[in-house]
C-alpha positions in Angstrom: -14.0 -32.3 17.2 -13.6 -35.6 19.2 -16.1 -37.6 20.8 -13.6 -39.8 23.0 -13.0 -39.8 26.6 -9.5 -41.0 26.3 -6.8 -39.3 28.5 -5.0 -36.6 26.7 -1.4 -36.9 25.6 0.6 -34.7 28.0 3.5 -32.3 27.1 6.8 -32.8 28.7 7.3 -30.1 31.5 10.3 -28.6 29.5 7.7 -27.6 26.7 5.5 -25.5 29.1 6.7 -21.9 29.9 7.1 -21.1 33.4 4.0 -19.8 35.0 1.9 -20.8 32.0 -1.6 -21.2 33.5 -4.4 -23.6 32.2 -7.4 -22.2 30.5 -10.0 -23.9 32.4 -13.6 -24.3 32.0 -14.7 -21.2 34.1 -12.3 -18.9 32.3 -13.1 -20.4 28.8 -16.9 -19.9 29.6 -16.3 -16.0 29.9 -14.5 -16.0 26.7 -17.0 -18.2 25.0 -20.0 -16.1 26.2 -18.5 -13.0 24.5 -19.1 -14.5 21.0 -21.4 -13.0 18.4 -25.1 -14.0 18.2 -25.9 -17.0 16.1 -27.4 -14.9 13.3 -24.3 -13.1 12.8 -21.8 -14.6 10.1 -18.6 -15.8 11.2 -15.4 -16.2 9.1 -15.9 -19.2 6.7 -13.7 -22.0 6.1 -11.4 -22.0 2.9 -13.9 -24.2 0.8 -16.9 -22.0 1.8 -15.0 -18.8 0.8 -14.3 -20.3 -2.5 -18.0 -21.0 -2.7 -19.0 -17.3 -1.7 -16.4 -16.1 -4.2 -17.9 -18.1 -7.1 -21.4 -16.9 -6.1 -20.3 -13.4 -5.8 -18.8 -13.6 -9.4 -22.2 -15.1 -10.5 -24.2 -12.3 -8.7 -22.0 -9.5 -10.1 -22.6 -10.8 -13.7 -26.3 -11.1 -13.1 -26.6 -7.6 -11.8 -24.7 -6.5 -15.0 -26.9 -8.3 -17.4 -30.3 -8.1 -15.8 -30.4 -4.7 -14.0 -29.7 -1.1 -14.8 -27.4 -0.6 -11.9 -24.5 1.6 -12.6 -21.2 -0.3 -13.1 -19.7 0.9 -9.6 -22.5 -0.4 -7.8 -22.9 -3.7 -9.6 -19.3 -4.4 -8.7 -19.4 -2.9 -5.2 -22.6 -4.7 -3.9 -21.2 -8.4 -4.1 -17.9 -7.2 -2.9 -19.7 -5.7 0.2 -21.2 -9.2 1.0 -17.7 -10.9 0.5 -16.2 -8.2 2.7 -18.7 -8.6 5.5 -17.8 -12.4 5.7 -14.1 -12.5 5.0 -12.6 -9.0 5.8 -15.0 -7.2 8.2 -12.1 -4.6 8.8 -13.0 -3.3 5.2 -16.5 -2.9 5.8 -16.2 0.3 8.0 -14.4 1.9 5.0 -16.6 0.4 2.2 -20.0 1.1 3.9 -19.6 5.1 3.7 -18.4 4.6 -0.1 -21.3 2.5 -0.9 -23.7 5.1 1.0 -22.1 8.0 -1.0 -22.4 6.2 -4.3 -26.2 5.3 -3.6 -26.9 8.9 -2.6 -25.3 10.4 -5.9 -27.1 7.7 -8.1 -30.4 7.7 -6.2 -32.3 9.4 -9.1 -31.2 6.8 -11.5 -32.2 3.7 -9.0 -35.4 2.0 -8.5 -37.1 1.8 -5.0 -36.2 -1.9 -5.0 -32.4 -1.3 -5.6 -32.4 1.5 -3.0 -34.1 -0.7 -0.1 -31.8 -3.6 -1.0 -28.7 -1.3 -0.9 -29.8 0.2 2.3 -30.6 -3.3 3.9 -27.3 -4.5 2.7 -25.4 -1.5 4.3 -27.3 -1.7 7.6 -26.8 -5.5 7.9 -23.0 -5.5 7.2 -22.2 -2.7 9.4 -24.3 -4.1 12.2 -22.6 -7.4 11.9 -19.1 -6.0 11.8 -19.7 -3.9 14.9 -20.9 -6.8 16.6 -18.0 -8.9 15.6 -15.6 -6.0 16.6 -17.1 -5.7 20.2 -16.9 -9.8 20.7 -13.3 -9.6 19.5 -12.4 -6.9 22.0 -14.2 -8.8 25.0 -12.4 -12.2 23.8 -9.1 -10.3 23.7 -9.5 -8.9 27.2 -10.7 -12.2 28.6 -7.7 -14.2 27.2 -5.3 -11.5 28.4 -6.7 -11.6 31.8 -6.5 -15.5 31.9 -2.9 -15.4 31.0 -2.1 -13.4 33.9 0.6 -11.4 32.4 2.7 -14.6 31.6 4.4 -14.3 28.2 7.0 -16.3 26.3 8.9 -16.2 23.0 7.5 -18.8 20.4 9.9 -21.5 19.3 11.4 -21.2 16.1 10.6 -17.3 16.1 13.4 -16.8 13.5 11.9 -19.4 11.1 10.6 -18.6 7.7 7.2 -16.9 7.7 4.9 -18.6 5.0 1.5 -17.1 6.1 -0.3 -15.1 3.4 2.1 -16.0 0.6 -0.6 -17.8 -1.5 -3.1 -14.9 -1.2 -0.4 -12.4 -2.1 0.6 -14.3 -5.3 -2.8 -15.1 -6.3 -4.0 -11.5 -5.6 -1.3 -10.1 -7.8 -2.2 -12.5 -10.6 -5.9 -11.6 -10.4 -5.4 -8.0 -10.3 -3.6 -7.9 -13.7 -6.7 -8.5 -15.9 -8.7 -6.2 -13.7 -6.3 -3.3 -14.4 -6.3 -4.1 -18.1 -10.2 -4.0 -18.3 -10.3 -0.6 -16.5 -7.6 0.6 -18.8 -9.4 -0.3 -21.9 -12.9 0.2 -20.8 -13.3 3.3 -23.1 -12.1 1.5 -26.1 -15.1 -0.9 -26.5 -17.4 0.1 -29.4 -20.8 0.0 -27.9 -21.9 1.5 -24.6 -23.2 -1.5 -23.1 -19.8 -3.3 -23.5 -18.0 -0.2 -22.0 -20.3 -0.7 -18.9 -19.5 -4.3 -18.5 -15.7 -3.8 -18.9 -15.8 -1.0 -16.2 -18.1 -3.1 -13.7 -15.9 -6.2 -14.4 -12.6 -4.4 -14.0 -13.9 -3.0 -10.7 -15.1 -6.1 -9.3 -11.9 -8.0 -10.3 -9.5 -5.2 -8.8 -11.8 -5.5 -5.6 -11.2 -9.0 -5.4 -7.5 -8.7 -5.9 -7.1 -6.0 -3.4 -9.1 -8.2 -0.9 -6.6 -11.0 -1.5 -3.8 -8.8 -1.2 -4.9 -7.3 2.1 -5.8 -10.6 3.5 -2.2 -11.9 2.8 -0.5 -8.9 4.0 -2.6 -8.7 7.2 -2.1 -12.5 7.9 1.7 -12.0 7.3 2.0 -9.0 9.7 0.2 -10.9 12.3 2.3 -13.8 12.1 5.5 -11.8 12.3 4.2 -10.0 15.1 3.4 -13.0 17.0 7.1 -14.1 16.3 8.8 -11.0 17.1 7.6 -10.3 20.7 6.7 -12.4 23.9 3.3 -13.8 23.4 0.6 -14.5 26.0 0.6 -18.2 26.8 -2.2 -20.6 27.9 -2.4 -24.3 28.5 -5.2 -25.9 26.4 -6.4 -29.2 24.9 -6.3 -29.7 21.1 -8.2 -32.1 19.0 -8.7 -32.3 15.2 -12.2 -32.0 13.4 -12.9 -33.9 10.1 -11.3 -31.1 8.2 -7.9 -31.7 10.0 -8.2 -28.3 11.6 -7.1 -27.8 15.3 -10.2 -27.5 17.8 -9.2 -26.1 21.0 -10.9 -26.9 24.4 -10.5 -26.0 28.0 -8.0 -28.1 30.0 -10.6 -29.7 32.1 -12.8 -30.7 29.1 -11.3 -34.0 28.7 -14.5 -35.3 27.1 -14.5 -32.6 24.5 -18.1 -31.5 25.4 -17.5 -27.6 24.5 -15.1 -26.6 21.9 -14.3 -22.9 21.8 -12.8 -22.2 18.5 -11.4 -23.9 15.4 -8.2 -22.8 13.4 -6.3 -24.2 10.4 -2.9 -25.2 11.2 0.4 -26.4 9.5 2.5 -28.7 11.6 6.2 -28.1 11.9 8.4 -30.3 14.0 12.1 -30.2 15.0 14.1 -33.3 14.5 17.2 -34.1 16.2 20.4 -33.3 14.1 18.3 -31.1 11.7 18.2 -27.4 12.3 15.3 -27.0 9.8 11.8 -27.4 10.5 10.1 -30.3 8.6 6.6 -29.2 7.2 4.1 -32.0 6.8 3.6 -32.4 3.1 0.1 -31.5 1.9 0.1 -34.7 -0.4 0.7 -37.0 2.6 -2.3 -35.1 4.4 -4.5 -35.6 1.2 -3.5 -39.3 0.8 -4.3 -40.1 4.3 -7.7 -41.9 4.4 -10.9 -39.7 5.3 -12.3 -40.8 8.6 -14.5 -39.5 11.4 -12.9 -41.8 13.9 -12.2 -40.4 17.5 -8.7 -38.7 17.7 -7.2 -38.5 21.3 -7.0 -34.9 22.7 -3.4 -33.6 23.2 -2.2 -31.2 25.6 -0.7 -27.9 24.2 0.7 -24.6 25.0 -1.3 -21.8 23.1 0.9 -18.9 22.1 -0.8 -15.5 21.2 -4.3 -14.0 22.2 -7.1 -15.9 20.8 -10.2 -14.0 19.1 -12.1 -13.8 16.2 -9.4 -13.5 13.3 -6.3 -14.0 15.4 -3.1 -15.8 14.6 -1.8 -18.2 17.0 0.8 -20.9 17.6 0.2 -24.3 19.3 3.0 -26.5 20.8 1.1 -29.7 21.0 2.1 -33.0 22.7 3.2 -35.6 20.2 0.7 -38.2 18.8 3.2 -41.0 19.6 4.8 -41.4 23.1 8.4 -40.4 23.3 8.3 -38.1 20.3 9.1 -34.4 20.7 6.4 -31.7 20.9 4.8 -30.5 17.4 4.7 -26.8 16.7 1.6 -25.9 14.6 1.4 -22.3 13.2 -2.0 -21.0 12.1 -2.5 -20.9 8.4 -5.9 -19.2 8.8 -7.8 -17.1 11.2 -9.3 -18.2 14.6 -13.0 -19.0 14.2 -14.9 -18.9 17.5 -17.7 -21.2 18.1 -21.1 -20.1 19.7 -22.7 -22.6 22.1 -25.3 -23.5 19.5 -22.8 -24.0 16.9 -20.8 -26.0 19.2 -23.7 -28.4 20.0 -24.6 -28.8 16.4 -20.9 -29.7 15.4 -20.9 -32.3 18.1 -24.2 -34.0 17.2 -22.9 -33.7 13.5 -19.7 -35.5 14.4 -21.3 -38.2 16.4 -23.5 -38.9 13.4 -20.4 -38.8 11.2 -18.6 -41.2 13.4 -21.5 -43.8 13.1 -21.5 -43.3 9.3 -17.8 -43.7 9.2 -17.8 -46.9 11.3 -20.4 -48.3 9.0 -18.5 -47.1 5.8 -15.3 -48.6 7.2 -17.0 -52.1 7.7 -18.4 -51.8 4.2 -15.1 -50.8 2.8 -13.2 -53.9 4.6 -15.9 -56.2 3.4 -15.5 -55.1 -0.2 -11.6 -55.0 0.1 -11.8 -58.7 1.5 -14.2 -59.5 -1.4 -12.0 -57.9 -4.0 -9.0 -59.6 -2.6 -10.4 -62.9 -2.9 -12.2 -62.6 -6.1 -9.2 -60.9 -7.9 -7.6 -63.3 -10.5 -4.2 -62.4 -11.6 -4.4 -61.7 -15.4 -2.0 -60.3 -18.1 -3.9 -57.1 -18.4 -6.7 -55.5 -16.4 -9.0 -52.8 -17.8 -11.6 -50.3 -16.4 -13.7 -47.9 -18.5 -16.5 -45.6 -18.3 -19.8 -46.8 -17.7 -23.5 -45.9 -17.2 -22.7 -43.4 -14.2 -20.2 -41.5 -16.4 -22.6 -41.5 -19.5 -25.1 -39.8 -17.0 -22.6 -37.2 -15.9 -21.8 -36.5 -19.5 -25.5 -36.1 -20.2 -25.9 -33.7 -17.1 -22.9 -31.7 -18.4 -24.2 -31.4 -21.9 -27.7 -30.4 -20.6 -26.4 -27.6 -18.2 -24.4 -26.3 -21.4 -27.5 -26.2 -23.3 -29.3 -24.5 -20.5 -27.0 -21.5 -20.7 -27.6 -21.3 -24.5 -31.4 -21.6 -24.3 -31.5 -18.9 -21.4 -28.9 -16.6 -22.7 -30.8 -13.4 -23.6 -28.2 -11.0 -23.5 -26.2 -10.5 -27.0 -23.4 -8.3 -25.7 -19.7 -9.1 -26.8 -19.1 -10.2 -23.1 -21.8 -12.6 -22.8 -21.1 -14.3 -26.2 -17.6 -14.8 -25.0 -18.5 -16.3 -21.8 -21.0 -18.6 -23.7 -18.2 -19.7 -26.1 -15.6 -20.3 -23.4 -18.1 -22.4 -21.2 -19.1 -24.4 -24.3 -15.5 -25.2 -25.1 -14.6 -26.1 -21.4 -17.5 -28.5 -21.7 -16.2 -29.8 -25.0 -12.9 -30.5 -23.3 -14.5 -32.4 -20.3 -17.4 -34.5 -21.8 -15.0 -36.8 -23.9 -12.9 -37.7 -20.8 -16.2 -38.5 -19.0 -17.4 -40.7 -21.8 -14.3 -42.4 -22.9 -11.9 -42.6 -20.0 -10.0 -45.8 -19.7 -7.6 -47.4 -17.2 -5.4 -50.1 -18.1 -3.2 -52.0 -15.6 -0.3 -54.1 -16.6 2.9 -55.4 -14.9 4.5 -51.9 -15.3 1.9 -49.6 -13.8 -1.3 -48.2 -15.2 -2.2 -46.1 -18.4 -4.7 -43.6 -18.6 -6.1 -42.3 -21.8 -6.5 -38.6 -22.3 -6.9 -35.9 -24.8 -3.4 -36.4 -26.0 -1.2 -39.6 -25.9 -1.9 -42.1 -23.0 -0.3 -41.5 -19.9 1.8 -44.2 -17.9 2.0 -44.3 -14.1 4.5 -46.9 -12.7 3.1 -48.8 -9.5 5.8 -47.1 -7.3 4.6 -43.6 -8.3 0.8 -44.4 -7.6 -0.1 -43.4 -4.1 -3.6 -43.8 -3.6 -6.8 -44.9 -5.5 -10.2 -43.9 -3.7 -13.5 -42.6 -4.1 -13.8 -39.2 -2.6 -17.4 -37.9 -2.6 -18.4 -37.9 -6.4 -14.8 -38.3 -7.6 -12.8 -41.2 -8.5 -9.3 -40.0 -7.6 -5.7 -41.5 -8.5 -3.1 -39.5 -6.5 0.4 -39.6 -7.9 3.8 -38.8 -6.3 4.7 -36.1 -8.7 1.5 -34.3 -7.8 0.0 -34.7 -11.2 -3.2 -36.4 -10.0 -6.2 -37.7 -12.0 -9.9 -37.5 -11.1 -13.3 -38.1 -12.8 -16.6 -37.3 -11.4 -20.0 -38.9 -11.6 -23.3 -38.8 -9.7 -23.6 -40.9 -6.5 -26.5 -41.5 -4.2 -25.2 -42.9 -0.9 -28.4 -43.4 0.9 -30.0 -45.3 -2.2 -27.0 -47.5 -2.5 -27.1 -48.4 1.2 -31.0 -49.1 1.0 -30.4 -51.3 -2.0 -27.1 -52.8 -1.2 -25.4 -51.5 -4.1 -21.7 -50.9 -4.8 -20.8 -47.8 -6.7 -18.6 -48.6 -9.7 -16.0 -46.1 -8.4 -15.9 -47.9 -5.0 -15.3 -51.3 -6.7 -12.6 -49.7 -8.9 -10.8 -48.1 -6.1 -11.0 -51.2 -3.9 -9.4 -53.4 -6.6 -6.7 -50.8 -7.5 -5.8 -50.3 -3.9 -5.4 -54.0 -3.5 -2.9 -54.1 -6.4 -1.0 -51.0 -4.9 -0.7 -52.9 -1.6 0.1 -56.2 -2.8 2.2 -56.9 -5.9 1.2 -60.3 -6.2 -2.4 -59.2 -7.3 -1.0 -56.9 -10.3 -1.2 -58.0 -13.9 1.7 -60.1 -15.0 1.7 -59.0 -18.8 2.3 -56.0 -20.8 -0.5 -54.0 -22.5 -0.4 -53.4 -26.2 -0.6 -49.8 -27.5 -4.3 -50.6 -28.8 -5.4 -51.6 -25.2 -4.5 -48.3 -23.7 -7.2 -46.2 -25.1 -7.3 -43.8 -27.9 -6.4 -40.1 -27.9 -9.6 -38.0 -27.2 -8.7 -34.6 -28.7 -10.3 -35.5 -32.1 -13.7 -35.9 -30.2 -13.0 -32.8 -28.3 -12.4 -30.8 -31.4 -15.6 -32.0 -33.1 -17.7 -31.0 -30.1 -15.9 -27.6 -29.9 -16.5 -26.8 -33.6 -20.2 -28.0 -33.2 -20.7 -25.7 -30.3 -19.0 -22.9 -32.2 -21.2 -23.2 -35.2 -24.3 -23.5 -33.0 -23.5 -20.2 -31.6 -22.5 -18.5 -34.6 -25.8 -19.6 -36.4 -27.8 -18.2 -33.5 -25.8 -14.8 -33.5 -26.2 -14.6 -37.4 -29.8 -15.2 -37.1 
């Protein structure tokens, strides 16, 4: 959302279908009042879904190892939570199945399990029905506002990309699930057979969910392109996730956002029949900022409601440029009044922090430029914050070892795999080194050092806890370490990653600041795989010693 009061960028009259009416505040209020209550969960963002997915995996594994639930219930209960958040359409079918399973297995379940399952079914069905009712009200309200005016979306014959990622990922995830189900009876111990069955059901459920999401998204996108769609004139802004935020046409101060939707920009170039899609790498390389973005006038194609697919034909950001078509890459996410107020307050705070951070970054960049001396070779290496990150990683791994009380083959395999992953990451955290010379930078890694020419290095920046180096070929590099922004601000300290990113950014922008010599082989850092092998062997020996005892 925006917090500015600038005049919106206007569409040329030729881009507005004949008879297209503005979605004003009065009509928008009727649409917004149909939103679900604040306590009903709405569709999460992509990153929230990924977090919920990992939580569901952990919950499913915890139910398998710490309770006596039957395999089908241990798999279905976490999936029910996922469906209620992400795919409410499934809940109407999964809830009766869950009730039937609980009824069949009732004599084997404790009262606690029965009560929790009943509450889960009741909460998921109630939330789903409330969302379905709200969707119907929003659909009717938007259609009534459009007044029967429809238009064929531009580039209706273009390639439909919607849902492709979920279809491919779902097909890949489903393979190990099917294998687990097919081989569940081949395991020696009954506990391992139950784990294989439950894990197989859970993975297949996730795969089918992704396939369904991809298929529904693609079907709705094709339907939107195939037939004339209702059209409305709206105002569009961008939030800090670069999602489109929709406002009423007379809400020029962006006081009441109606809904958000993830979009991908496609714009027609003169003399080019194909739509050019904005590259994800270009978006990722753009500096993160909470600075106000002017609103733009747009024509909304489609009927907006919770989960809908839409198209936005927006005014260009620069005067004289052609309108930009932005197809939705995710579902419409309506905003209740309370959520909208919280988002605006959060954005205002973020804008203040962004202004303060920009001032600090400019001051740091000026200091770096003034203090950077041209040298033959410049080197950076892991420091105390990286040692702390390595220590925390090791403690996390040892915690799993000490708390692991399940001696099943599945848990042993998971513990071994987790430790080996840590053994690969810890050497990089402890011994990373960046060496800059006149040809580019050198990164030491598990194998031979990697060379990145200056022309191939896009951006060096600190993003959250990570130091990121983004490269044109997409093979980016990152390392993470703890960071306490409030403590740094209070003490006037500069995080090592901020200083490194500022210095490298200055070299990327100004070739005169780059080193003038060539680095020797010994200056580029050693290969880290021997250290990783030693850690992996030590972890394996520790586990084997425990299992044999």
